[in-house]
C-alpha positions in Angstrom: -188.4 -18.7 -57.2 -186.7 -18.7 -53.8 -186.5 -15.7 -51.5 -182.7 -15.9 -51.3 -180.2 -16.6 -54.0 -176.8 -18.2 -53.5 -175.3 -14.7 -53.4 -177.5 -13.8 -50.4 -176.4 -16.9 -48.5 -172.7 -16.3 -49.3 -172.9 -12.7 -48.2 -174.5 -13.7 -44.9 -171.9 -16.4 -44.4 -169.0 -14.0 -45.0 -170.4 -11.4 -42.5 -171.0 -14.2 -39.9 -167.4 -15.4 -40.3 -166.0 -11.9 -40.0 -168.0 -11.2 -36.8 -167.8 -14.5 -35.1 -164.9 -16.3 -36.6 -161.6 -16.7 -34.7 -160.8 -15.9 -31.1 -163.5 -13.5 -30.3 -162.7 -10.8 -32.9 -165.9 -9.0 -32.2 -165.3 -8.8 -28.4 -161.7 -7.7 -29.2 -162.9 -4.9 -31.4 -165.5 -3.8 -28.9 -162.8 -3.8 -26.1 -160.5 -1.6 -28.3 -163.4 0.8 -28.9 -164.2 1.0 -25.2 -160.5 1.8 -24.4 -160.6 4.6 -27.0 -163.8 6.1 -25.6 -162.4 6.0 -22.1 -159.2 7.7 -23.2 -161.2 10.4 -25.0 -163.3 11.1 -21.9 -160.2 11.3 -19.8 -158.7 13.8 -22.2 -161.9 15.9 -22.0 -161.7 16.0 -18.2 -158.1 17.3 -18.2 -158.6 20.0 -20.9 -160.5 22.8 -19.0 -157.8 23.0 -16.4 -155.0 23.6 -18.9 -156.9 26.1 -21.1 -158.2 28.1 -18.1 -154.6 28.9 -17.1 -153.4 30.0 -20.5 -152.5 33.6 -21.1 -154.9 35.7 -23.2 -154.1 36.4 -26.8 -152.6 39.8 -27.6 -155.0 42.4 -29.0 -154.6 44.6 -32.0 -153.6 47.5 -29.8 -150.8 45.5 -28.3 -149.5 44.6 -31.7 -149.5 48.2 -32.9 -147.4 49.3 -29.9 -144.7 46.6 -30.4 
């Protein structure tokens, strides 16, 4: 009995082809992920300025008057 069957070898081969096959698919995926993280961080930096200037919500007393 061997430690690995043909199915183990095929599964490892498929994973290796997906990760390393083609023109740097793994580096392309990681580059896209880095761009997404950078855009998310930039969005977080801009948010406190816009929410700080927002008008307060009306209270229940204001709604009863109107």
